[in-house]
TORPATI-283187 format. One record per residue (C-alpha): x, y, z. Coordinates in steps of 0.25 Angstrom, whole numbers, padded with zeros to 4 digits, always signed. Example, Ala and Ser with C-alpha at 12.3 -4.5 7.8 and 13.67 -1.06 7.14 Angstrom:
residues 2
+0049-0018+0031+0055-0004+0029
END
This chain:
residues 352
-0306+0257-0402-0317+0261-0392-0329+0270-0394-0330+0273-0379-0330+0288-0376-0322+0286-0364-0312+0275-0361-0309+0271-0347-0298+0261-0343-0292+0258-0329-0279+0251-0330-0266+0252-0322-0272+0261-0312-0276+0271-0322-0290+0274-0326-0290+0280-0340-0300+0288-0347-0299+0290-0362-0309+0300-0368-0312+0293-0381-0319+0303-0391-0308+0307-0400-0317+0310-0411-0322+0322-0403-0309+0325-0396-0313+0317-0384-0325+0327-0381-0332+0321-0369-0346+0316-0371-0357+0317-0360-0355+0302-0357-0340+0304-0354-0342+0313-0342-0350+0303-0334-0342+0291-0339-0328+0297-0335-0334+0302-0322-0339+0288-0318-0326+0282-0322-0318+0292-0314-0327+0289-0302-0325+0274-0303-0310+0275-0305-0310+0284-0292-0315+0272-0284-0306+0262-0291-0293+0259-0284-0287+0253-0297-0288+0267-0304-0278+0276-0298-0275+0286-0310-0285+0291-0320-0281+0296-0334-0289+0303-0344-0286+0305-0359-0292+0307-0373-0292+0298-0385-0285+0302-0397-0274+0312-0400-0283+0325-0401-0290+0327-0388-0290+0324-0373-0304+0330-0373-0310+0341-0381-0321+0344-0371-0336+0339-0369-0344+0335-0381-0353+0347-0384-0363+0340-0393-0371+0334-0381-0373+0348-0376-0378+0353-0389-0388+0341-0391-0393+0342-0377-0395+0357-0377-0410+0356-0377-0418+0349-0366-0413+0356-0353-0398+0355-0356-0398+0342-0347-0388+0335-0356-0378+0347-0354-0380+0348-0339-0378+0333-0338-0366+0333-0347-0359+0344-0339-0363+0338-0325-0356+0325-0329-0344+0333-0335-0342+0342-0323-0343+0330-0313-0333+0323-0321-0323+0335-0320-0325+0336-0305-0322+0321-0303-0309+0323-0311-0305+0336-0303-0307+0328-0290-0302+0315-0294-0294+0309-0284-0286+0299-0293-0275+0305-0302-0282+0310-0315-0273+0312-0327-0278+0318-0340-0270+0317-0353-0274+0330-0359-0269+0327-0374-0275+0335-0385-0287+0344-0384-0292+0346-0369-0304+0355-0369-0317+0358-0361-0322+0345-0355-0308+0339-0358-0302+0349-0348-0313+0344-0338-0308+0330-0338-0293+0334-0338-0290+0347-0332-0298+0344-0320-0289+0331-0317-0277+0331-0309-0267+0328-0320-0268+0334-0334-0257+0329-0344-0255+0338-0356-0248+0333-0369-0243+0339-0382-0257+0340-0388-0265+0346-0376-0274+0357-0380-0283+0363-0369-0294+0373-0370-0307+0377-0363-0315+0382-0376-0329+0382-0370-0332+0397-0372-0331+0395-0387-0344+0386-0386-0351+0395-0376-0347+0387-0364-0337+0389-0353-0325+0382-0348-0331+0371-0338-0326+0357-0334-0320+0363-0322-0313+0375-0329-0318+0385-0319-0308+0377-0310-0296+0374-0319-0296+0387-0328-0296+0396-0316-0284+0389-0310-0275+0392-0322-0265+0403-0322-0270+0417-0322-0281+0420-0332-0278+0408-0341-0290+0400-0337-0299+0411-0340-0292+0413-0354-0294+0398-0357-0308+0398-0353-0312+0410-0361-0304+0408-0373-0303+0393-0374-0289+0395-0377-0281+0382-0380-0269+0377-0373-0258+0367-0376-0251+0358-0366-0241+0368-0361-0252+0378-0358-0260+0368-0351-0248+0364-0342-0245+0378-0339-0259+0382-0335-0261+0369-0327-0272+0363-0336-0262+0351-0338-0253+0346-0327-0243+0339-0335-0238+0338-0349-0234+0325-0355-0231+0323-0369-0235+0311-0377-0221+0306-0377-0222+0304-0362-0236+0299-0361-0233+0284-0361-0223+0285-0349-0233+0294-0342-0244+0284-0344-0235+0273-0338-0232+0282-0327-0246+0284-0324-0248+0269-0323-0237+0269-0312-0243+0281-0305-0257+0274-0304-0250+0263-0296-0243+0273-0286-0247+0275-0272-0251+0289-0275-0255+0289-0290-0258+0304-0290-0244+0307-0286-0238+0297-0295-0246+0302-0307-0241+0316-0304-0227+0311-0304-0229+0303-0317-0235+0315-0324-0224+0324-0319-0213+0315-0324-0219+0315-0338-0222+0330-0339-0215+0338-0349-0214+0353-0352-0224+0356-0363-0217+0369-0366-0221+0384-0365-0235+0388-0362-0241+0398-0371-0252+0400-0361-0241+0404-0350-0235+0414-0359-0249+0420-0361-0252+0420-0346-0250+0435-0344-0258+0439-0356-0269+0430-0352-0270+0436-0338-0269+0450-0344-0281+0447-0353-0290+0437-0346-0288+0443-0332-0298+0454-0334-0311+0455-0327-0321+0453-0339-0321+0447-0353-0322+0460-0359-0309+0464-0353-0302+0451-0357-0306+0454-0371-0301+0468-0370-0288+0463-0364-0286+0452-0375-0289+0463-0386-0277+0471-0380-0268+0460-0379-0258+0458-0390-0256+0444-0397-0263+0433-0404-0267+0426-0390-0275+0438-0386-0282+0439-0400-0285+0424-0399-0291+0425-0386-0300+0437-0390-0305+0429-0402-0308+0417-0393-0316+0426-0384-0323+0433-0395-0328+0419-0401-0333+0413-0388-0346+0413-0381-0348+0427-0374-0356+0420-0363-0347+0409-0361-0335+0418-0360-0342+0427-0349-0346+0414-0342-0332+0409-0342-0326+0422-0338-0335+0422-0325-0333+0407-0323-0317+0408-0323-0315+0421-0317-0325+0418-0306-0321+0403-0304-0307+0404-0299-0305+0396-0286-0317+0388-0287-0316+0373-0283-0318+0363-0294-0332+0359-0289-0337+0373-0288-0331+0376-0302-0338+0364-0309-0351+0368-0302-0350+0382-0307-0347+0377-0321-0359+0368-0321-0368+0380-0318-0362+0387-0330-0364+0375-0339-0379+0373-0335-0382+0387-0339-0374+0386-0352-0382+0374-0355-0395+0382-0355-0391+0388-0369-0384+0399-0376-0369+0399-0381-0365+0385-0377-0375+0379-0387-0371+0389-0397-0356+0386-0395-0359+0371-0397-0367+0373-0409-0356+0382-0416-0344+0373-0411-0350+0359-0412-0364+0358-0419-0363+0368-0431-0348+0370-0430-0349+0384-0436-0340+0390-0425-0349+0402-0425-0357+0402-0411-0367+0413-0410-0365+0417-0395-0376+0424-0387-0372+0434-0383-0361+0437-0393-0353+0446-0384-0348+0445-0370-0352+0459-0367-0366+0454-0369-0365+0443-0359-0372+0448-0346-0366+0446-0332-0379+0440-0328-0379+0430-0339-0365+0425-0335-0369+0424-0320-0381+0415-0324-0371+0404-0328-0365+0403-0314-0379+0401-0307-0383+0387-0302-0391+0380-0313-0406+0376-0312-0402+0362-0310-0392+0365-0299-0377+0365-0298-0368+0353-0303-0369+0341-0293-0355+0336-0291-0359+0325-0282
END
């Protein structure tokens, strides 16, 4: 048994990353972002490592996001703790997105927030029976970041906006249909898949070989509920304002629309307004431009307001009763939202 937060191992041509904080659903600590980034940089220059694989320890989660307590504890003193944390996280996400060697994420269990950053931004994303994906940030007064401006806006129709605003949870069939996962390999096929990846690492073209291995072990996860709801999602979320989305949902029959209405009613109005602008205005942005834009939003959110109230209610006091300010999206001024997208006083994110 090891107490290391992240376990790194290079063997048989594969660099393995294991997120090892199962007691907190493998939520990422600030130290892990920099450590994983350094290791990926080292493996990029190591000819002996030809494939990278990342997974979570335990049966419950790949990664449930970033650890929120350091943000709460560092909320005083100029917010530098938070800015440094997000700089490291976004630089890691960027490295993963641009990584030249095949990068395979095993998305078993919970995949949320920062967990999406270290999986969905990679080239190969393998779902399993227990995969449960969500971007629930607006529920804590934040917004879907870690490259979500890039990957959510590339999902079919208005699905990305729906996920970003409501934090709706998806199973493996939904993730595969939407493109958040590239393959579905059930547990029964994982051992053979792992053996195939070792062989792929020794191939002349490991990227093509990994693709062939994953395709060979891919199985049909069944029907996607999300696909069945696509028309209703587009009908309700393809509106020009949050107010009109809510009106459309109120007029839409069925439990799905009612649940979506309830989610929007409980989430931070400011975060919803910022997310709406982020995702409706971010379509087509390249990854680097998208992550810089997200860093702008983040630095402004770290200055105070709903983010810390959301963390208090969800993590610190755990009363699940956040007191949002303002309490209604109608009271969130356009100028307030626009301010989140301006360059921060400390400058834009330096991507090196």
